[in-house]
C-alpha positions as CSV (number, residue, x, y, z in Angstrom):
1,X,0.0,0.0,0.1
2,X,1.5,3.2,-1.1
3,X,1.1,6.4,1.0
4,X,0.1,9.6,-0.6
5,X,1.4,12.9,0.6
6,X,-1.9,13.8,2.3
7,X,-1.7,10.5,4.3
8,X,1.9,11.2,5.3
9,X,0.9,14.7,6.5
10,X,-2.0,13.2,8.5
11,X,0.2,10.6,10.1
12,X,2.8,13.3,11.0
13,X,0.1,15.6,12.3
14,X,-1.2,12.9,14.7
15,X,2.4,12.0,15.8
16,X,3.1,15.9,16.3
17,X,0.1,16.3,18.6
18,X,0.8,13.3,20.7
19,X,4.5,14.5,21.0
20,X,3.3,17.9,22.0
21,X,1.3,16.6,24.8
22,X,4.2,14.6,26.0
23,X,6.7,17.6,25.9
24,X,4.3,20.1,27.5
25,X,5.1,19.4,31.2
26,X,8.9,19.5,30.8
27,X,10.6,22.6,32.2
28,X,7.5,24.3,33.7
29,X,7.8,25.9,37.0
30,X,4.7,26.8,39.0
31,X,4.1,29.8,41.3
32,X,4.1,27.5,44.2
33,X,7.7,26.2,43.4
34,X,9.0,29.7,42.8
35,X,7.6,31.0,46.1
36,X,5.8,33.9,44.4
37,X,2.2,34.7,43.4
38,X,-0.4,37.2,44.3
39,X,-3.2,36.5,46.7
40,X,-6.0,34.8,44.8
41,X,-3.9,33.2,42.1
42,X,-3.6,29.5,41.6
43,X,-0.3,28.3,43.0
44,X,-0.1,25.6,40.2
45,X,-0.2,28.2,37.4
46,X,3.0,28.2,35.4
47,X,5.5,31.0,35.4
48,X,7.0,30.6,32.0
49,X,5.9,27.9,29.7
50,X,8.6,28.6,27.0
51,X,6.1,27.4,24.2
52,X,8.5,28.3,21.3
53,X,11.1,26.0,22.6
54,X,8.6,23.2,23.1
55,X,7.2,23.6,19.6
56,X,10.6,23.3,18.2
57,X,11.4,20.2,20.3
58,X,8.0,18.8,19.3
59,X,8.7,19.2,15.7
60,X,12.1,17.6,16.0
61,X,11.1,14.6,18.0
62,X,7.9,13.9,15.9
63,X,10.1,14.1,12.7
64,X,12.4,11.4,14.2
65,X,9.5,9.2,15.2
66,X,7.9,9.7,11.8
67,X,11.1,8.8,10.0
68,X,11.6,5.8,12.1
69,X,8.0,4.6,11.3
70,X,8.3,5.2,7.7
71,X,11.6,3.4,7.5
72,X,10.2,0.5,9.4
73,X,7.2,0.5,7.0
74,X,9.2,0.7,3.8
75,X,11.7,-2.0,5.0
76,X,8.9,-4.4,5.6
77,X,9.2,-4.5,9.4
78,X,5.6,-3.2,9.8
79,X,3.3,-5.3,7.6
80,X,0.1,-7.0,8.5
81,X,1.5,-10.4,8.2
82,X,4.3,-9.7,10.7
83,X,2.0,-7.9,13.1
84,X,-0.6,-10.6,13.1
85,X,2.0,-13.2,13.9
86,X,3.5,-11.0,16.6
87,X,0.1,-10.9,18.5
88,X,-0.7,-14.5,17.8
89,X,-3.6,-14.1,15.4
90,X,-3.5,-15.8,12.0
91,X,-4.1,-13.5,9.1
């Protein structure tokens, strides 16, 4: 089965979103950890999220994951026969 460009973009988009949710909590400091905050603010509110840095890391990590998946697919490591044997179901 050959992938089209739109299918490749869709797969990359899903991988990118999953990777974004994985990278979001890294490096975030809360008001409680910093010892600051005004009265009435949530102590768990982040101080600086550094979203630009996280978006760059997300793009790089998802590109590596996508490249590994596509390499495995085109080399034949991910096909329906192999995966059905792996989980013990005959195809």
